[in-house]
C-alpha positions in Angstrom: -72.3 19.3 -137.3 -73.2 22.1 -139.5 -69.8 21.9 -140.6 -69.7 18.1 -140.9 -72.7 17.8 -143.2 -71.4 21.2 -144.9 -68.0 19.3 -145.9 -70.5 16.6 -147.1 -72.1 18.1 -149.2 -69.1 19.7 -150.8 -66.8 16.8 -150.8 -69.3 14.0 -151.1 -67.9 12.1 -148.4 -67.8 13.1 -144.5 -64.4 13.4 -143.3 -62.8 11.0 -141.0 -63.3 13.4 -137.0 -62.5 10.5 -135.0 -58.7 11.6 -133.5 -60.2 15.0 -133.6 -62.8 12.9 -131.5 -60.3 11.2 -129.8 -58.5 13.8 -128.1 -61.4 15.7 -127.7 -62.1 12.9 -125.0 -58.3 13.3 -123.3 -58.6 16.5 -123.0 -62.3 16.9 -120.9 -60.7 13.8 -119.3 -57.4 14.8 -118.3 -59.1 18.5 -117.1 -61.5 16.8 -115.0 -58.6 14.7 -112.4 -57.5 18.1 -112.8 -60.4 19.9 -111.5 -61.0 17.2 -109.2 -57.6 16.6 -107.7 -57.6 21.1 -106.3 -61.4 19.8 -105.0 -59.2 17.7 -103.0 -56.6 19.7 -102.0 -59.2 22.7 -101.1 -61.6 20.5 -99.5 -58.5 18.3 -97.9 -57.3 21.8 -95.9 -60.4 23.4 -95.1 -62.0 20.3 -93.7 -59.4 19.4 -91.1 -61.6 19.4 -87.8 -62.3 23.0 -86.2 -62.7 22.2 -82.4 -64.8 24.7 -79.6 -64.1 24.3 -76.7 -67.5 22.7 -75.3 -69.7 22.1 -78.7 -69.4 18.7 -79.4 -71.2 17.4 -82.7 -71.0 20.4 -84.7 -72.2 19.3 -88.7 -70.0 20.1 -91.1 -70.5 22.9 -92.7 -71.2 25.3 -89.4 -67.1 23.5 -88.6 -65.9 23.9 -92.2 -67.3 28.6 -92.0 -65.6 28.8 -88.5 -62.6 27.2 -89.4 -62.1 29.7 -92.8 -62.4 32.8 -90.9 -61.7 31.9 -87.1 -57.9 32.9 -87.4 -58.7 35.9 -89.6 -57.7 39.3 -87.3 -61.0 41.0 -86.4 -63.0 37.9 -86.1 -65.1 37.0 -82.9 -67.9 34.4 -83.2 -70.4 32.9 -80.3 -71.5 29.3 -80.1 -75.0 28.6 -78.6 -76.9 25.3 -78.4 -80.8 25.3 -79.5 -83.3 22.5 -78.3 -85.4 23.6 -81.7 -82.5 25.1 -84.3 -79.4 23.4 -83.6 -76.6 25.0 -82.4 -76.4 28.7 -83.4 -73.4 31.1 -84.4 -73.2 34.4 -84.1 -70.7 35.8 -85.1 -68.9 39.6 -86.4 -66.1 40.7 -88.6 -64.6 44.4 -87.2 -62.3 46.6 -89.9 -58.6 47.1 -88.3 -60.6 50.1 -87.5 -62.9 48.8 -85.0 -66.0 48.9 -87.1 -67.8 46.3 -87.8 -67.7 45.1 -91.9 -70.1 42.3 -91.2 -72.2 40.2 -88.7 -74.6 37.5 -88.6 -76.5 34.7 -87.2 -77.6 31.2 -88.7 -78.2 28.0 -87.4 -78.3 24.1 -87.9 -81.8 24.1 -88.7 -82.7 27.3 -89.7 -86.4 26.8 -90.7 -87.2 24.0 -87.6 -89.6 26.2 -85.2 -91.9 26.6 -89.0 -92.6 22.6 -88.0 -94.4 23.6 -84.8 
């Protein structure tokens, strides 16, 4: 905005920026549309329902976690159900040499036990 004020001070009139504003608005709109298309493509690819035998009604984020990692070499997991915390996933990821790269455990309602 300082540049417009400087031009107005020097020339006595404000520059006509409508074409520039329109072009910028079109560029922003195109960027948002392409971002939306990319996001939709990624979500469609990842949201493929991942089925764990014997597990029904698992929350979407747990399904997505397993769908993204279950096919990776060295990834193993175990799913169990707790009456308070819901579905619990315990996982480990091994390197090609057999050492543990990472491990963890999380559940649908991680802090549900605090309410008791």
